[in-house]
C-alpha positions in Angstrom: 71.7 154.6 62.3 73.3 152.8 59.9 76.2 152.7 62.6 74.2 152.1 65.4 72.5 148.7 63.4 75.8 147.6 62.7 76.6 147.8 66.5 73.6 145.8 67.4 74.3 143.2 65.1 77.8 143.0 66.7 76.8 142.8 70.0 74.5 140.1 69.3 77.0 138.0 67.6 79.0 138.6 70.3 76.9 137.7 72.9 76.1 134.6 71.3 79.6 133.6 70.6 80.2 134.0 74.4 77.5 131.7 75.2 78.7 128.7 72.7 82.0 129.0 74.4 80.8 129.1 78.0 78.3 126.3 77.1 81.5 124.4 75.5 83.8 124.8 78.6 80.6 124.0 81.0 80.7 120.5 79.1 84.6 119.5 79.0 86.1 117.2 80.6 88.6 118.5 83.3 92.0 119.5 82.8 94.7 116.6 83.9 96.1 118.9 86.3 99.3 117.1 87.7 100.0 118.2 91.3 103.5 119.9 91.5 103.9 119.6 95.2 103.0 116.3 98.0 102.2 117.8 101.4 103.8 115.2 104.0 103.1 114.7 107.4 104.3 116.6 109.9 107.0 115.6 112.2 105.1 114.0 115.4 102.2 112.9 113.5 100.6 109.5 115.2 100.2 106.1 113.6 98.7 104.7 116.5 95.0 106.3 116.2 92.8 107.1 113.4 92.6 110.9 112.3 92.6 112.8 109.2 95.7 113.2 107.5 97.6 110.2 109.2 98.2 106.6 109.1 96.3 104.3 111.5 98.7 101.2 111.6 98.3 98.1 113.6 100.9 96.3 116.3 103.9 95.2 114.3 105.8 91.8 116.0 109.4 93.8 114.9 108.4 96.5 117.6 107.1 94.1 120.8 103.8 94.4 119.2 103.3 98.3 119.4 102.4 100.3 116.4 104.9 102.3 115.1 106.2 105.5 116.8 105.2 109.1 115.3 106.3 110.4 112.2 110.1 111.5 111.3 111.5 113.4 108.8 115.0 113.3 107.1 116.7 115.9 105.1 116.3 115.9 101.4 117.0 118.0 98.8 112.9 117.8 97.4 112.1 118.5 101.3 111.0 122.1 102.3 109.2 121.4 105.5 106.2 119.5 105.1 106.1 120.3 101.3 108.0 117.8 98.8 108.7 119.2 95.4 108.0 117.1 92.9 110.2 118.8 90.3 113.2 118.0 92.7 112.1 114.8 93.4 112.1 114.0 89.6 115.9 115.1 89.4 116.8 112.2 91.5 114.2 109.6 90.2 115.4 105.9 89.5 116.2 106.1 85.5 115.1 103.4 83.3 112.4 102.3 80.9 112.3 98.8 81.3 109.3 96.7 80.1 108.4 93.4 81.6 105.5 91.2 80.9 102.2 92.3 82.5 99.3 89.9 83.4 96.5 91.0 85.1 92.7 90.2 84.9 89.4 90.8 87.5 86.8 88.2 87.5 83.7 88.3 89.4 81.0 85.8 90.9 77.9 86.8 92.8 79.5 88.0 95.4 83.2 88.4 95.3 85.7 90.1 93.0 88.4 88.2 91.9 92.5 89.9 91.2 94.9 87.6 89.5 98.0 88.6 88.3 101.6 89.0 88.4 102.3 92.8 89.9 103.9 93.9 86.9 102.3 97.3 85.4 101.5 97.5 81.9 104.2 100.6 81.8 108.0 100.6 81.7 109.2 100.4 85.0 112.6 101.8 86.2 116.1 100.1 86.2 116.1 98.0 89.4 118.8 97.2 90.9 119.6 100.7 90.8 122.6 102.0 88.7 125.4 102.9 90.8 125.9 106.5 88.7 122.5 107.4 89.0 121.0 110.4 91.5 118.7 107.6 93.1 121.7 105.6 94.1 122.8 107.6 96.9 119.7 107.3 98.9 118.8 103.7 98.2 122.7 102.4 98.9 121.8 103.4 102.4 118.7 102.1 103.3 118.2 99.0 104.5 117.1 96.1 102.5 115.5 92.9 102.9 117.5 89.6 102.7 119.1 88.4 100.7 119.9 92.5 99.8 122.0 94.0 102.2 120.7 97.2 101.1 117.5 98.8 98.9 119.8 99.8 95.9 120.1 95.9 95.3 116.4 95.1 95.3 115.1 93.9 91.6 111.5 94.1 90.3 110.2 90.2 90.0 106.8 88.8 88.8 104.8 87.2 91.9 101.3 85.7 92.4 98.9 88.3 93.4 95.5 86.4 94.1 93.1 88.0 96.2 89.5 88.1 96.4 87.3 90.6 98.3 83.5 91.1 99.1 81.6 92.8 95.6 79.1 94.5 98.5 81.5 96.5 101.2 80.2 97.5 104.1 81.3 100.5 106.2 81.9 99.9 109.6 81.4 102.5 112.5 85.0 102.3 113.6 87.8 102.1 111.4 90.1 99.0 111.4 93.8 99.5 111.6 96.2 98.7 108.4 97.9 95.1 109.3 100.3 95.4 106.4 101.9 97.6 103.8 100.0 96.6 100.6 96.5 98.3 100.8 94.8 97.6 97.7 95.2 96.7 94.0 95.0 98.9 91.1 93.0 97.9 87.8 96.5 97.9 86.2 97.5 95.2 88.4 99.7 96.7 91.1 99.5 97.4 94.4 99.4 100.6 96.5 101.2 100.6 99.9 101.2 102.4 103.3 103.1 105.4 103.3 105.7 104.4 105.8 109.0 103.0 105.8 111.5 102.6 108.5 115.2 104.0 108.4 115.4 102.4 112.0 113.3 100.8 114.9 112.5 104.4 116.4 112.2 106.1 113.2 109.9 105.7 110.5 109.1 108.4 107.5 107.0 109.0 104.6 108.8 107.0 101.8 108.1 110.0 99.7 110.3 112.4 101.6 112.7 109.6 101.9 113.1 108.0 98.5 113.0 108.9 95.2 110.9 106.4 93.0 110.9 105.8 89.4 108.7 107.7 86.7 105.5 106.3 87.5 106.1 106.6 91.4 107.0 102.7 92.0 109.7 100.5 93.5 110.1 97.4 94.7 109.7 96.1 98.3 110.8 92.5 98.5 111.0 92.4 94.6 107.3 93.3 94.7 106.6 96.5 92.4 104.1 99.1 94.0 103.2 102.6 94.0 103.3 105.7 96.5 102.4 109.3 96.6 101.2 110.5 93.0 100.5 107.1 92.4 97.8 107.7 89.7 100.4 109.3 87.4 100.8 106.4 85.0 97.4 104.6 85.6 95.6 104.2 82.5 91.9 104.6 83.3 90.0 107.2 81.9 87.1 109.4 83.2 83.5 108.2 82.0 82.5 109.8 79.0 80.7 113.4 79.8 82.1 113.1 83.4 84.2 115.5 85.3 85.1 113.0 88.0 88.5 110.6 88.6 87.8 107.3 87.6 87.7 104.2 89.6 91.5 103.1 89.7 91.3 100.3 91.9 89.7 98.2 95.1 91.2 98.3 98.9 91.3 95.1 100.4 88.2 95.8 102.1 86.2 95.8 99.1 85.8 99.6 98.5 86.9 101.4 95.4 89.8 103.8 95.0 89.2 107.0 93.1 91.2 109.7 91.6 91.2 113.4 92.9 88.4 115.0 91.2 84.7 115.1 92.5 81.7 114.9 90.4 82.1 119.0 89.3 85.7 118.5 88.3 87.0 120.1 91.6 90.1 118.7 93.5 89.2 116.9 96.5 91.1 117.7 99.6 92.2 116.4 103.1 89.4 118.7 104.5 86.6 116.8 102.6 87.7 113.6 103.5 87.7 111.2 106.8 90.1 109.8 108.9 90.6 106.7 106.7 91.0 109.3 103.4 87.7 108.7 102.0 84.2 109.8 101.7 80.3 108.9 100.6 79.3 110.0 97.5 77.8 108.8 94.2 80.3 107.6 92.0 80.3 104.7 89.3 80.8 101.3 91.4 80.4 97.9 90.2 78.7 99.1 87.0 76.2 101.6 87.8 76.1 105.0 89.5 75.7 104.4 93.3 76.1 106.6 96.6 78.8 104.6 98.5 81.9 104.9 100.7 85.3 104.8 98.6 88.9 106.1 99.0 90.4 109.0 97.5 93.9 109.5 95.9 95.3 113.0 96.3 98.6 115.2 97.4 98.0 115.4 100.9 99.5 112.6 103.3 98.5 110.2 103.5 97.8 110.1 99.7 95.6 107.1 99.4 94.4 105.0 102.5 94.9 105.8 106.0 92.9 103.1 107.7 90.3 100.4 106.3 86.6 102.0 106.6 85.6 98.3 105.9 86.4 94.8 107.0 89.5 93.7 105.1 90.6 90.5 103.8 93.3 88.5 105.2 95.7 88.7 102.3 98.1 85.3 101.1 101.5 84.6 103.0 103.4 85.8 100.1 101.4 89.5 100.8 101.3 90.1 104.3 104.3 92.9 104.0 104.0 93.2 108.0 107.7 94.8 108.4 108.9 92.4 111.0 
């Protein structure tokens, strides 16, 4: 009898303990799982039309008024078919931790959201121009530069005037808008997202993550302006709302819609199958200071990783930000 009573007490205690553990686990924030791969676009993926898992680019002056041709690929040690191994990318990452002065401020009026900064992130960047004794040098030294820089390895990072305003109340259009330039939006840390496209020639356009390593935060300069690609949220400093399992707001696209991380309200990873042709979705998120059901873009590890086209109407950028690849 005594042994039976002890057994019942033990089972009651065990059940209570398991309930506490389960409740604690259910209320815990999701683990910050780092992706181990990027799933790039297959060769032949078009860039002239909207579609899930692809970029919808506008016509380019440098291509005679035509959009870029379908995606090509280059051979790299971190690419295996359509999979980019991030551990192998890190082996060729641009070295260095260079701290630069960071300036960025967001203000609002009744209808507008204003961004003002110098384009420099709050974290240390890689060493650009790229040291000739680094693993990254062999890839950048043969990539085309932008005058006065003959090759990409010579391009430094410099502060610039990032001054843009977007609407506080974006509206989703029935038809998506093509992406007119490399710059697609700005992070709350004051750096730009660029479209996942790079030219190796007028007839060869690739996913830059497949062709070039970046610094530790997936950033590098284009025309001396620092920006991020691929696993772009790695170093972003925003955190989830208290008690929330969802990824936070990381920034804004140039059409005014928010850009969020890869976890939904249940803490589950969002895949391309759940997103539309612009790499976005409509769900309840924290936006403009309140929870609301609204369209937004999602960052994840599947091409095009951030924005595939604009669901709203993008603003016309200042000339110094109009990277039209011409």
